[in-house]
C-alpha positions as CSV (number, residue, x, y, z in Angstrom):
1,M,0.0,0.0,0.0
2,K,1.3,3.4,-0.9
3,Q,1.6,5.8,1.9
4,T,0.8,9.5,1.3
5,C,2.1,12.3,3.7
6,Y,-0.1,15.3,4.1
7,K,1.2,18.5,5.6
8,R,-0.6,21.1,7.7
9,V,0.3,24.1,9.9
10,N,-1.0,24.4,13.4
11,S,-1.2,27.6,15.4
12,D,-1.9,28.4,19.1
13,R,-4.3,31.1,18.2
14,P,-6.9,31.2,15.3
15,Q,-5.4,33.0,12.3
16,F,-6.3,31.0,9.2
17,G,-9.4,30.8,7.2
18,A,-11.6,33.4,5.6
19,R,-12.3,35.2,8.9
20,G,-9.2,34.0,10.7
21,Q,-11.1,31.5,12.9
22,A,-9.2,28.4,12.1
23,R,-6.1,27.1,13.9
24,T,-5.1,24.6,11.3
25,L,-4.0,25.3,7.6
26,H,-4.0,22.2,5.4
27,L,-1.2,22.4,2.8
28,G,-2.0,19.2,0.9
29,K,0.6,16.5,0.0
30,A,4.3,17.0,0.8
31,G,5.8,18.7,-2.2
32,S,2.6,20.3,-3.5
33,S,2.7,23.8,-4.6
34,D,1.0,25.0,-1.4
35,H,3.5,23.2,0.7
36,Q,6.5,24.5,-1.4
37,D,5.1,28.0,-1.1
38,W,4.8,27.6,2.7
39,Q,8.4,26.4,2.9
40,Q,9.6,29.4,0.9
41,R,7.8,31.7,3.2
42,L,9.5,30.1,6.3
43,K,12.9,30.5,4.6
44,R,12.2,34.2,3.9
45,R,11.1,34.7,7.5
46,D,14.1,33.0,8.8
47,A,16.4,35.1,6.5
48,L,14.8,38.3,7.6
49,T,15.1,37.4,11.3
50,E,18.8,36.7,10.8
51,I,19.3,40.1,8.9
52,E,17.5,41.9,11.7
53,Y,19.8,40.2,14.3
54,R,22.9,41.1,12.5
55,M,21.7,44.7,12.0
56,G,21.3,44.9,15.8
57,L,24.9,43.7,16.3
58,I,26.2,46.2,13.9
59,R,24.2,49.0,15.6
60,Q,25.7,48.0,19.0
61,L,29.2,48.0,17.6
62,M,28.7,51.4,16.0
63,A,27.3,52.9,19.2
64,R,30.3,51.4,21.1
65,E,32.7,52.8,18.6
66,Q,31.2,56.3,18.9
67,S,31.4,56.3,22.6
68,H,34.9,54.7,22.9
69,P,36.8,55.0,19.6
70,L,39.6,52.4,19.0
71,W,41.8,55.1,17.5
72,T,41.8,58.7,16.6
73,P,43.6,60.1,13.6
74,D,46.7,62.3,14.3
75,P,45.9,66.0,13.7
76,L,47.6,67.4,10.6
77,S,50.2,70.1,11.6
């Protein structure tokens, strides 16, 4: 017997459906266009989260550099 794997997304709060009243979104079979679309959305979300994290690190480094510079240029005589 051939086994088919269906995918779905569960949420703690209702957010799916026409009026946002469902907690489960059915994506069909693994590899279907809806499932692939959802996987791409997750990859984009994860990439944006990583970019935001790295931007925060850069902002912290810039603020630290402004308050305590590592070096100052020699004044020209």
